VOGU-3710 file (C-alpha; in Angstrom, 3 decimals, decimal comma):
1> mtyklhslss> 6,917/16,135/-3,777  5,242/17,774/-0,761  6,789/15,585/1,940  10,262/16,981/2,630  13,330/15,085/3,732  16,000/16,914/5,680  19,545/17,835/4,699  19,484/16,706/1,081  22,020/17,860/-1,444  20,605/19,384/-4,626
11> eqerslnegr> 21,619/16,219/-6,502  19,868/13,976/-3,978  16,729/16,110/-4,117  16,697/15,957/-7,903  17,143/12,165/-7,867  14,413/11,850/-5,251  12,009/13,922/-7,342  12,830/11,753/-10,365  12,279/8,559/-8,380  15,834/7,350/-8,860
21> llpvmeqfyt> 16,363/7,539/-5,095  13,772/6,439/-2,547  13,853/6,216/1,281  13,475/2,485/1,889  12,545/1,186/5,314  12,707/-2,488/4,409  12,462/-4,959/1,542  11,841/-8,682/1,625  10,485/-11,643/-0,328  7,438/-13,171/1,308
31> iqgegfnsgk> 3,827/-14,263/0,853  1,223/-11,563/0,281  -0,956/-11,798/3,348  -4,069/-9,747/2,661  -6,531/-8,586/0,044  -7,148/-9,944/-3,445  -3,599/-11,238/-3,982  -3,382/-13,013/-0,635  -1,352/-16,207/-0,766  0,884/-15,181/-3,677
41> aayfiriggc> 4,652/-14,882/-3,412  5,763/-11,278/-3,800  8,738/-9,045/-3,147  7,802/-6,168/-0,833  9,433/-2,749/-0,869  8,329/-0,572/2,057  9,038/3,090/1,451  9,454/5,439/4,399  7,410/8,570/4,870  3,761/9,072/5,763
51> dvgchwcdvk> 1,662/11,989/6,965  -1,724/10,238/6,813  -1,447/9,413/10,525  -3,623/6,361/11,247  -3,636/5,915/15,036  -3,762/2,108/14,689  -0,920/1,874/12,151  1,310/-1,142/12,866  4,342/0,355/11,090  4,574/3,795/12,682
61> eswdanlhpl> 8,352/3,499/12,384  7,843/4,069/8,669  6,347/7,543/9,144  9,567/9,548/9,340  11,345/9,089/6,020  14,475/10,698/7,431  15,097/7,524/9,461  15,441/5,365/6,366  18,329/5,248/3,895  17,985/6,712/0,428
71> tlsetlltev> 18,331/3,782/-1,959  18,874/3,732/-5,692  15,994/2,241/-7,674  18,544/0,159/-9,581  19,709/-1,306/-6,273  16,132/-2,273/-5,482  15,830/-3,962/-8,867  19,042/-5,902/-8,266  17,664/-7,177/-4,954  14,364/-8,213/-6,554
81> lqykaqsvvi> 16,131/-10,152/-9,305  17,933/-12,337/-6,751  14,620/-14,073/-6,057  11,947/-15,824/-8,105  9,519/-12,984/-7,514  7,092/-12,402/-10,358  5,534/-9,395/-8,656  6,663/-6,500/-6,490  4,416/-4,793/-3,944  5,250/-1,162/-3,212
91> tggepliynl> 3,905/-0,136/0,175  4,700/2,225/3,023  4,289/4,548/4,737  2,515/6,235/1,900  4,489/5,356/-1,229  2,793/7,873/-3,521  4,485/10,710/-1,680  7,245/9,912/-4,171  7,479/9,631/-7,934  7,315/5,894/-8,654
101> syltailkke> 7,408/6,096/-12,446  11,111/5,316/-12,748  11,062/2,335/-10,373  8,026/0,745/-12,003  9,519/1,310/-15,477  12,678/-0,653/-14,695  10,686/-3,395/-12,968  8,324/-3,713/-15,926  11,291/-3,892/-18,298  12,265/-7,104/-16,481
111> gietfietsg> 8,746/-8,518/-16,848  7,885/-8,039/-13,172  4,307/-7,215/-12,188  3,902/-4,060/-10,131  1,390/-3,772/-7,288  0,842/-0,772/-5,012  -0,880/-0,344/-1,673  -1,870/3,282/-1,088  -4,220/5,513/0,843  -4,725/7,486/-2,364
121> ayqlsgtwdw> -3,930/10,763/-0,627  -1,289/11,650/-3,235  -1,304/11,719/-7,024  -0,826/8,334/-8,675  2,524/7,896/-10,390  4,016/4,766/-11,912  2,721/1,964/-14,119  0,696/-0,579/-12,154  -0,755/-4,028/-12,740  -2,705/-3,779/-9,487
131> vclspkktma> -3,791/-0,805/-7,384  -4,997/-1,560/-3,866  -6,691/1,562/-2,527  -6,989/1,621/1,248  -8,445/5,061/2,053  -8,171/6,637/5,481  -10,504/9,095/7,199  -7,591/11,276/8,288  -6,624/12,177/4,703  -9,154/11,269/2,028
141> plnaiyekah> -8,083/10,005/-1,409  -7,793/12,260/-4,422  -10,805/11,846/-6,685  -8,721/10,700/-9,666  -7,455/7,556/-7,959  -10,836/5,910/-7,381  -11,275/4,903/-11,026  -7,770/3,385/-11,051  -8,389/1,077/-8,089  -8,612/-2,656/-8,753
151> elkiivhnkh> -9,266/-3,317/-5,084  -10,786/-1,238/-2,282  -9,620/-2,346/1,150  -11,173/-0,702/4,191  -9,579/-1,245/7,587  -12,350/-1,577/10,144  -11,638/-0,401/13,678  -15,208/0,197/14,779  -18,787/-0,033/13,520  -18,761/3,490/12,092
161> dliwaeeqaq> -16,029/2,428/9,668  -18,674/0,423/7,815  -20,474/3,665/6,962  -17,165/5,041/5,670  -16,685/1,849/3,685  -19,993/2,247/1,871  -19,226/5,884/1,091  -15,896/4,864/-0,429  -17,423/1,971/-2,386  -19,744/4,403/-4,164
171> qvgktcylfl> -16,732/6,131/-5,715  -14,793/3,200/-7,204  -15,505/1,463/-10,515  -18,001/-1,354/-10,865  -15,285/-3,975/-11,378  -13,339/-2,977/-8,244  -13,161/-5,723/-5,612  -14,423/-4,663/-2,181  -12,721/-5,863/1,006  -13,289/-5,229/4,701
181> qpewskhaqv> -10,312/-5,988/6,915  -10,369/-6,015/10,726  -7,790/-3,760/12,342  -5,342/-6,244/13,849  -5,324/-5,020/17,447  -9,124/-5,471/17,565  -9,562/-8,343/15,124  -11,126/-10,659/17,710  -13,879/-8,121/18,416  -14,306/-6,797/14,879
191> lpllidyvke> -14,286/-10,035/12,888  -17,725/-11,263/14,083  -19,136/-7,869/13,077  -17,618/-8,217/9,606  -18,889/-11,770/9,176  -22,450/-10,627/9,865  -22,053/-7,554/7,669  -20,716/-9,431/4,648  -23,509/-11,997/4,936  -25,977/-9,106/4,700
201> hprwmislqt> -23,948/-7,204/2,056  -22,398/-9,954/-0,101  -20,726/-7,632/-2,600  -18,102/-7,192/0,122  -15,466/-9,774/1,053  -13,395/-10,167/4,207  -9,643/-9,694/4,045  -7,566/-11,173/6,861  -3,919/-10,463/7,588  -3,032/-14,096/7,055
211> hkymhip> 0,710/-13,406/7,264  0,224/-12,564/10,939  -1,594/-15,833/11,540  1,259/-17,631/9,717  3,915/-15,647/11,642  5,713/-14,493/8,516  6,796/-10,927/7,545
//
C-alpha cells in the first residue's frame, strides 16, 4: 500500500495491508445512480483516501483517509446483510489504494455481487462481477486494468475531455461499455455537447447522475 495512514499500530497496519481493516467514510443502501447499473438497488461502501486529485470531485472530504474510522471488513459485511442488497459497490476516494481481496471474498461467500468504481491508478485487487473504470488525466490508469473493465466512464468537464475519452476507449476491450458523463457542476452546459457527440459517435452512451436528479444519496 503506497498511501500511508498516520499513527497506526503494527497490528493495524498489518490488518490494513491484508484488507481486514479499511478506512470507511460512509456506507448506505441506495439506488445506483449512474453508468451501466443505473437504477439498481445496491449497498455502497465509500472508502477514504485518494491522491488522484480531480479538481471537480464532489467528495473531496474522502481524500484524507485519516479522517475516516478504520472498520473491520466483517463489520461491513454485517451491515450489508441487514438489507436486501444483492450487490455491493465499492467506491471512494480511490478504493484500490487498499487490498480489497479479503472484503470481496467474504461478500462473495454470501452470494453478493461485487462492483467497483475506480480510476485504475492502482493495481486491481479483489474479485469483481463488475469493474467500472473512470480514468482521470491527473493520474492515468495502469495498463493492466483496461482489459478488466466492463464499463468505461469518462467524466466530461470540457470539450477536450472528449479527446481523452477516445484515447481511453482505444485501450479497453471490445465488449466494454462506453459512457460519457457530464461533470455535475457544469452538466447544463456539457450535456448538449454530449448529446450531439453521441449522435455522431453512437458507440458511446450518456451516463447521468440520476441519483442527484432524484435527490437520493
